Each structure stands twice: as structure tokens, then as C-alpha cells.
N, C-alpha and C positions, 0 to 999 in steps of 0.2 A: 319374668319376675313374678313370684307368687304373692298373693295378697296376704296381709296380716291376718292371722286366725281370728275367727269371731267368737270363739268360746274356748273353755278350758279343755274340753274334749278334742276340739279341732287342734289345739296346741299339742296335746299328747300325740294326736295322730301325725301331726307335722314332724315332731321329733322322732317318733318311731319310724317314720318313713326313711330316716337316715341312720336307722340302727340305734338310736338312743332311747333307752328305757327309763323314763322320768317317773318319779313318784308324783301323787296327786298334788302334794304341797309344792313341789318344784314346778310342775306344769302351771300351777295356779300363778305363782309369782312371775313366771316368764310371760304368761298371757297378760297380766296386769302391766308389766314393764313395757310390752309392746303396744298395748292399747293406750296407755297413759303417756308414753314417750318418756318414761323415767329410766335413768341408768339402774342397772341391776347389779348389786354387790353380793358376790358369792364367796362365802368363807368355808373352809373345811380342810381336812388333811389332804396332803399331795396324793394324786392318783384316784380321786373319787369322782372325776368327770366335770370339774368346773370349767376348765379351759375348753373342753370338748363342746360344751353348750354353745359357745360363740361360733366355733367352727360349723356345728350342725345347723344353727340358725342361718349362717351366711349361705350355706350350701342348699338348704330347704327353701329359703326365701329368694335365691337367685341374687344375692347381694355380694359386693366386694368385702372381703375380710381385711381389716387393717389391724395389725397387731403391734402394740407398744410393750416390749418386754422390759419390766422394771429391774433396776439394779442399783447398787450403791453408787452415788455420785450423779444419777441421772438428773439432767437439767433442761432448761428450755430449749437450748440449741440442739440437744439430742432428741427431744420430744416434739418440738414444734417445727423449727426450721433453722437452717444455717446458710451461710453465704459461701459461694464457690470462690474462695480466695485465690486459687490458682488461675481461674478464668479472669477474675478482676485484675490481677497483676499483668496478665497478658494484655488486657485491654488498655491498661495504664501505659505499658511499654509501647504498645501500638500507637496510642495517641501521642506520646512523646516524640516517637520517631516521625509522625506525620506533622509535627510541629503544632499540635493543638494545645493551646495554652489556657483554654477556658476551663478552669478547674471546677467551678460550680456546675457547669453543664456536664462535665466528665463525672463528678460525684453523683449527680442526679441519675446519670445513665447507669452508673455501677450498681446502684441499689434498686434494681427493678426485678421483675419476675424472671428475666432472662438469666439472672445470676443466683436465683434462689434454689436451694436444695430442700425440698419438702421432706419433713419427718412425719411420723404417724398422725399426731394431733392436727396439724395443719391439713393433711391429706384427707382426714376424716371430715373437715369442714367444708371441703370442695364438693361441688355437685358431681354425682356419679351417674353413668348411663343407666345403670339398673336400679337407681333409686339410692336412698341414703344408705351408707355402708354400715357394716357391723364393726364397731371399734372395740377391740379386746385390749384392755389395760391389765396385763397379766402379772400376777404376784406383786401387787402394789406394796405389801409389807416389806419387800426388799429395797424399796426406794427410801430416800431420806425424808424426814418430816416436812422440810421446806417445799419438797416437790408436791406434797398433798395440798399445801396452800396454794401453789401455782395452779393446781387442777380446779380449784374452786370456781375460778372464772370460766374455764372451758365446760365444767359440767352444770353450772348455774345458767348461763346464757348461751351455751353452745357457740363460743366465739374465742378467738385468740388474738392477742395483740402483738404486732411486731413494730418496734420503735420506728423502723425506716418506712414501713408500708401502712401503719395504722391497724385498726381493728378489722379482722376478717370474720364475718358471721356465717354460720352454716344456713343456707336457704331452707334446708330440711334437717332437722336434728338427726344425728346418727343414732343407731341402735347401740348402746354402750353397755358392755359387760366388764365389771371389774372383779378380779379374783384375789384372794389372800389365803396363804397357808397359816396365817396367824402366828408367824414368828414374833410379831409385835402387834400391838393394838394400833388400829388406824383411827385418826381423830374423828370425834363425833361430828364435827362441821362437815366433813365429806360424807360420812354415812348418812346424815340427814337429807342429803340431796339424792339418795338412792333408796330403792326398794332393797330389802335385805333377805338372804336366806342362807341358812347354814346346811351345807351339803354333807350329809353323814354317810357312813358306810351303809350299804344296802343290806336288807334282810336276806335270808337264804332264798326266798321265793323270787324276789326282785333280782338277785344276782344270777339266779338260774335263767331268768328271762334275758338278762344282759348277755350272758354266755351264749345263750341260743341265738341271739342276734349278731354277735360278733365272732363267734366261732361255731357256726351251725354245723360244720362237719364232725364235731365231737359227738360220740355216742352218749345216749342219755345216762348210762351207768357211769361212765367216766366223768361226765359233766357233774352229776350229783355228788360223786366222791370229791371232786376238785372243790366245789363250792362248800361242802360240808368240812373239808379239811381247812380251807382258808378261813371260814367262819370261826372255826375252833381255834385256829392260830391267832386270830385277833384277840382272843381272850387271854393270851399269854402276855407276860410282862416283856415286851420287846421295845427296842430303841425306836424302831419304825415299822408299824404294822402294815401289812400289805394293803394296797388300795385296789380298786376294781381293775385298773390298768394292769396291775400285776397278776391278777387272776386270769385276765385274757391272755397276757403274755405266757403264763405258765401253761395254760391250755394249749396254746399254739406250739409250744415247745414239746409238750407230751404227744401231740399229734405228729410232729415231725419225727419223733422217736418211735412212732407206731405203738404207743402204749395203749393198752386196753383197759387195765385197771391199775390203781395205785398200789405200790408196795413200798416198805420202808427204804429199800435200795434205790428205787426210782426217785423218791422224794429227796434222799441224800444227794443224788447225782444232779438234781435240778433245783435245789433250794435257791441257787443264785438268781432265779427267775422271779422269785417272790420276796426274797429277803435281800436287802442291799447293804447290810453291815455284817462284818465278819463275827462280831460278838453274838448277834442274833443267830447267825448260821450255826455257830458252835453250840449254842444252847439247844437247838432243835435237832442236832445230829444224833444218830444212834438210837438208843432206846427211847429218847423223847419223841422222835418221829414215829416210832412204832406205837407208843402210847396215844399220841394225838390221833393217828390214823384209826386206832381201835375205837377211841372215844367218838370220833367223827362218824364212823360207820355205825356205831350203836345208836347215835341220834338220828339216823336216816329212817324215815318211815318206809314201809315196803312200797316198792315201785308199783 
């Protein structure tokens, strides 16, 4: 287990050790979250590296990563714990066959840890061998508003309550990362319990660093063209602009095709790696791809 970093510089180094290139502002808020034990709420477009922060922190600190993927209809049973009804029914049938008529004793026995199915929030409150885990509450904006209210207890006091077992409090608060793609606004009451940061698309220099860390086999000329083209592409009126994840994916696709330099034909053949909607792909096909490539190259400084 690695100790919590003692400075912003140490936090940057910690993240960089796992190939994550963070801006100074992001490294600062991550450092403060770790030092103060406050949940970190990250908002931004999809593919800019929000979820990756939790994965990198877990790997670099040697902690268990527990992920709660949010979705419509998410409730306490899915997020905290549920009872193993099948096992409980078997226990009931077994007791009946054995002639055990003590219903109160049987009921008390059925609602114990032996029949409990842990979900992410309860697991995050349990002691872990490597220290407090990293709890990733991913894409919170996909969950319903009532679930946000349910989270208030967990994030305020780092505890969850089960009617049958009572309140379970974490002996050591987990490292909590919440993410949102901002498909809807998250309530202020939840945000107030967190430190907040908007994760934006990186500038060209930072994206070059990211590409060097995640696709180091790419030659410098190709990397510069990839970053310049993606940066230029984000300025277009698209339904979904490519994130950093798409930049890395595209670079790996081009490397798999042994591409040395970008051409309009290569771009047309691989647009599906960076654009995920057919309307966007059609808009960039043909002469548009050539124009964007020429503008991207014109904006490149001499190597």
C-alpha cells in the first residue's frame, strides 16, 4: 500500500506513474480530496478521463477499486445490499423438514451476514486488507434523483443503514470519486459534500503528453498530426466531440494499420474510432476530412 501523497507535485507524480497526465488544477483537487478525506465530484464530457482517475488512484495507492455503475432505477438493494432469497427459502424448507417450529429463531437466523449479498456501497464501508478502498460512483447523472438523496447519508457520515442489521459505519472513510457526464444537473445538496472539478478537453500540449504515455510506440510526426486533427475536429459542430479516450483508440488503430502519416483516405477509413454517430461521420467524410487535415497541419509548429 502506497501512502497518500504529501503535495500536489507528489500527486502529479503518482498519477503519472500510471500513465495519467493530469492538469495542475486536477492534481490539486485530487490532492485535497485525498488529504481532507472529502469525496471528489468530477464532471465533464464522456471520454475525458474522469473514470480513469479512480482506476489510477486505486492502482497507484494499492487499494481495492469498488465501482457502482449508475443507471435508471438504481435503488438501495442494487447499491447497498440484498438478501439471498434462494438460500433463505432453502433454509426455511430445511427447518420445516426438520420439524423446527420456532419461527422467531428462524427469522433471526435468516437475516444475518450469512444470507447477505454485498453491493458496492456496503462493500466500501467494510475494512479492506490494503486500506480504505476507492469507491467509484460512475455516471451519477444516469441515476434517478431519489437515489441522490439516498447517497447523502453514505457520503456525509460514511455509513449505510440496513433495517435488519442496523447502521454499518466505515472504520476508515473510503476514497470516493463521483463522475457525471452532465446529462442532467446533480442536486446541490450532494455537490456540497464534495470537492468539485470540471474535467475539460486537454490542450494540444497536454494531449501530446497523454498520447506519449498511452501510445508510446507512435512516432512523433504521426502523434502530432493525430492530436492536431482531433483538436481541430473538436471545433466542428458535432453531436459528440471525440474525447481523449477516442484519441488514444484512434492512435492505436492507426498503428495497427502501420500508418506513418495521415491522409484523407486513412481518416475516412478510420473515422469510426473517433466519431460514434453516423451523422458526424457523414459530415466529416470526403472534402471535409481533407480541409480539416490541411488546417490541422497548417497550425502545427515546425517539429
